[in-house]
C-alpha positions in Angstrom: -71.9 17.4 -33.8 -72.4 15.3 -30.1 -69.2 14.8 -29.7 -68.2 18.6 -30.4 -71.2 19.4 -27.8 -69.9 17.3 -25.6 -66.6 18.5 -25.4 -67.6 22.2 -25.1 -69.2 20.9 -22.2 -66.1 20.0 -20.1 -65.5 23.7 -19.0 -68.7 23.9 -16.8 -66.6 21.1 -13.8 -64.1 24.2 -13.8 -66.4 26.9 -12.2 -66.8 24.2 -9.1 -63.1 23.4 -8.4 -62.1 27.3 -9.0 -64.6 28.9 -6.8 -64.4 26.2 -3.7 -62.8 27.3 -0.8 -59.4 25.8 0.8 -58.7 25.8 4.0 -57.3 29.5 5.5 -54.7 29.9 8.1 -55.7 32.6 10.5 -54.3 34.8 13.6 -53.0 32.0 16.0 -53.3 28.8 13.0 -57.0 28.7 13.6 -58.5 26.8 10.2 -61.8 27.9 8.7 -63.5 26.3 6.2 -66.0 27.3 4.0 -69.1 25.0 2.3 -68.3 24.1 -0.9 -70.5 25.5 -3.7 -73.0 22.7 -4.3 -74.9 24.3 -7.2 -76.4 21.5 -9.7 -75.1 22.8 -13.4 -76.2 20.2 -15.5 -79.7 19.2 -15.5 -80.9 16.4 -17.5 -83.3 19.1 -19.3 -80.9 22.3 -20.0 -79.9 24.1 -23.1 -76.2 23.2 -23.7 -75.3 27.2 -25.1 -76.9 28.0 -21.9 -74.7 25.9 -20.0 -71.7 27.5 -22.0 -72.6 31.0 -21.2 -72.9 30.4 -17.4 -69.9 28.3 -17.1 -67.8 31.3 -19.2 -69.2 33.9 -16.9 -68.5 32.0 -13.6 -65.1 31.7 -14.5 -65.1 35.3 -15.8 -66.4 36.0 -11.8 -63.8 33.6 -10.6 -61.0 35.6 -12.6 -62.2 38.8 -11.4 -62.0 37.8 -7.5 -58.6 36.9 -7.8 -57.0 33.8 -6.3 -57.7 32.2 -2.8 -60.7 34.4 -2.3 -61.3 35.3 1.4 -65.0 34.5 2.7 -66.7 36.4 5.0 -67.3 33.5 7.4 -63.3 33.7 7.6 -63.7 37.5 8.0 -66.3 37.3 11.0 -64.2 34.5 12.4 -61.1 37.1 13.2 -62.7 39.8 13.7 -64.2 37.5 16.8 -60.6 36.4 17.5 -59.5 39.9 17.7 -62.0 41.3 20.1 -61.3 37.7 22.4 -57.7 39.1 22.2 -58.4 43.0 23.0 -60.6 41.8 26.1 -58.0 39.3 27.3 -56.0 42.1 26.9 -57.9 44.3 28.8 -59.0 41.6 31.4 -55.2 41.1 32.3 -54.9 45.0 32.4 -57.6 45.4 35.2 -56.4 42.2 36.7 -52.8 43.9 37.6 -54.6 47.3 38.6 -56.3 46.2 41.0 -53.3 43.5 42.1 -51.3 47.3 42.5 -54.1 48.7 44.6 -54.8 45.6 46.6 -50.5 46.1 47.6 -50.2 49.4 48.2 -53.4 49.1 50.2 -51.6 46.8 52.4 -48.9 48.9 52.4 -50.4 52.0 53.5 -52.5 49.5 56.4 -49.0 48.4 57.6 -47.3 52.0 57.7 -50.4 53.0 60.0 -50.1 50.0 62.5 -46.1 50.9 62.4 -47.3 54.3 63.2 -49.5 53.6 65.8 -47.3 51.7 67.9 -44.5 54.0 67.5 -47.4 56.4 69.3 -48.6 53.8 71.9 -45.1 52.3 72.8 -43.8 55.8 74.4 -46.7 55.7 76.5 -46.6 52.5 77.5 -42.8 52.9 78.6 -44.4 56.3 80.7 -46.8 53.8 82.8 -44.5 51.3 83.5 -42.1 53.8 84.6 -44.9 55.5 87.0 -46.1 52.3 88.3 -42.5 51.1 88.8 -41.9 54.4 91.1 -45.8 53.9 92.8 -44.6 50.5 93.9 -41.5 51.1 95.1 -43.2 53.8 97.3 -46.1 51.7 98.5 -43.6 49.0 99.2 -41.7 51.8 101.4 -45.2 53.0 102.8 -46.1 49.6 103.8 -43.0 49.1 105.9 -43.4 51.7 107.7 -47.2 51.2 108.8 -46.1 47.6 109.8 -43.4 49.2 111.9 -45.8 52.0 113.2 -48.5 49.1 113.7 -45.8 46.9 115.4 -44.7 49.9 117.6 -48.8 50.5 118.8 -49.0 46.3 119.4 -46.0 46.9 121.6 -47.1 50.1 123.3 -50.6 48.3 124.2 -49.0 45.0 125.2 -50.7 43.3 122.7 -47.4 40.7 121.0 -49.7 38.6 118.9 -50.2 41.1 116.3 -49.6 40.0 112.7 -49.2 42.5 109.8 -52.2 41.8 106.7 -50.3 41.4 103.5 -52.9 40.0 66.9 -57.4 39.3 43.8 -56.9 36.0 44.7 -56.7 37.6 41.7 -55.9 35.4 38.9 -54.3 37.2 36.1 -56.5 36.1 33.0 -53.3 37.2 30.7 -52.0 36.5 27.4 -48.4 36.0 27.2 -46.2 34.1 25.1 -44.1 32.6 27.6 -46.3 31.1 30.0 -43.6 29.8 32.2 -42.1 33.3 32.9 -45.9 34.8 33.2 -46.2 31.7 35.6 -43.0 32.4 37.8 -44.3 36.2 37.7 -47.3 35.7 39.1 -45.6 33.3 41.8 -43.9 36.1 43.1 -46.9 38.8 43.0 -48.9 36.1 44.9 -45.9 35.4 48.1 -45.6 39.1 48.3 -49.1 39.6 49.1 -49.1 36.6 50.9 -46.4 38.3 53.0 -47.8 41.4 53.4 -51.1 39.9 54.6 -49.2 38.2 57.2 -47.0 41.1 58.0 -50.4 43.2 59.0 -52.0 40.6 60.7 -49.0 40.6 63.1 -48.4 43.9 63.4 -52.5 44.3 64.3 -52.1 41.4 66.3 -49.0 43.4 68.2 -51.2 47.0 68.1 -54.1 45.1 69.8 -51.7 43.7 71.9 -50.0 47.1 72.9 -53.5 48.3 73.6 -54.4 45.4 75.8 -50.6 46.6 77.9 -51.6 50.2 77.8 -55.4 49.0 79.2 -53.8 46.8 81.9 -50.8 49.6 82.6 -53.6 52.1 83.2 -55.7 50.3 85.7 -52.4 49.0 87.7 -51.7 52.8 87.4 -55.3 54.1 89.0 -55.3 50.7 91.3 -51.4 51.8 92.6 -52.8 55.3 93.4 -55.6 53.9 95.0 -53.5 51.9 97.1 -51.2 54.1 97.7 -53.8 56.8 99.0 -55.3 54.2 101.2 -51.9 54.2 102.3 -51.3 57.3 103.2 -54.7 57.4 105.3 -53.7 54.5 107.2 -50.3 56.0 107.8 -51.5 59.5 109.0 -54.4 57.8 111.2 -51.7 55.8 112.8 -49.5 58.7 113.6 -52.0 60.3 114.8 -53.1 58.3 116.9 -49.7 58.3 118.5 -49.9 61.8 118.6 -53.1 61.9 120.7 -51.4 59.4 123.0 -48.1 61.4 123.1 -50.7 64.1 123.6 -52.8 62.9 126.2 -49.5 61.1 128.3 -48.2 64.9 128.3 -51.6 66.3 129.8 -52.0 63.5 132.3 -48.0 63.8 133.6 -48.6 67.5 133.6 -51.6 66.9 136.1 -49.9 65.1 138.4 -47.3 66.9 138.6 -49.7 69.8 139.3 -51.3 67.8 141.3 -47.8 66.5 143.5 -46.4 69.9 143.4 -50.2 71.2 145.3 -50.0 68.1 147.9 -46.1 68.9 148.6 -47.0 72.8 148.9 
């Protein structure tokens, strides 16, 4: 009787082995372990018939679940992994979108700067040509003024006359080929850096062009003022010369009239 009861009590250990969850491989070879069921099926003062009933019920439940059941913890970890992968893909997409927008903004800035340079270049050329013409006119008027002053000094008997003279964006991508992704990222970074450098150079060039235009405008105004002063000086010298000639002519006529009167 006791041997038969011991023989019948052996299957009690089988449900524990059957219900233990082995290692489960999910997604990217991530091993998720389940806690081992540690229920005590063999208390000292328990009836053998109840143990046999519990063992049979456990075996039936294990048969209904089927082989290799998936625990709830592994499902939760799988969902977390899928959410993480989805968030990584979304972050990578947003990073690529930000980089694309940044590159487009740089290209627009470069195009606007080139348009400004194209608009300013003709103005600078015009001012430079005007300045050259004014400089030539001023030189010619200086020569005439010096000649007129020399003539006046010679007539006055003063021979001591001397003339006055310019998203790091870290892509959080989940790509299988990391080397290819790294090279692609390096190319994008180099292209962005080149665009940044080109934009800085164009801004510096634009600033220099603005300064050059301002200098040309100031030089143009200075030359115009000098031209006006030279014209006034030349007009004053010619007026004095004409006045002197008129006075000499009047004096000569008076002397001639007096001589004729004395002679008569």
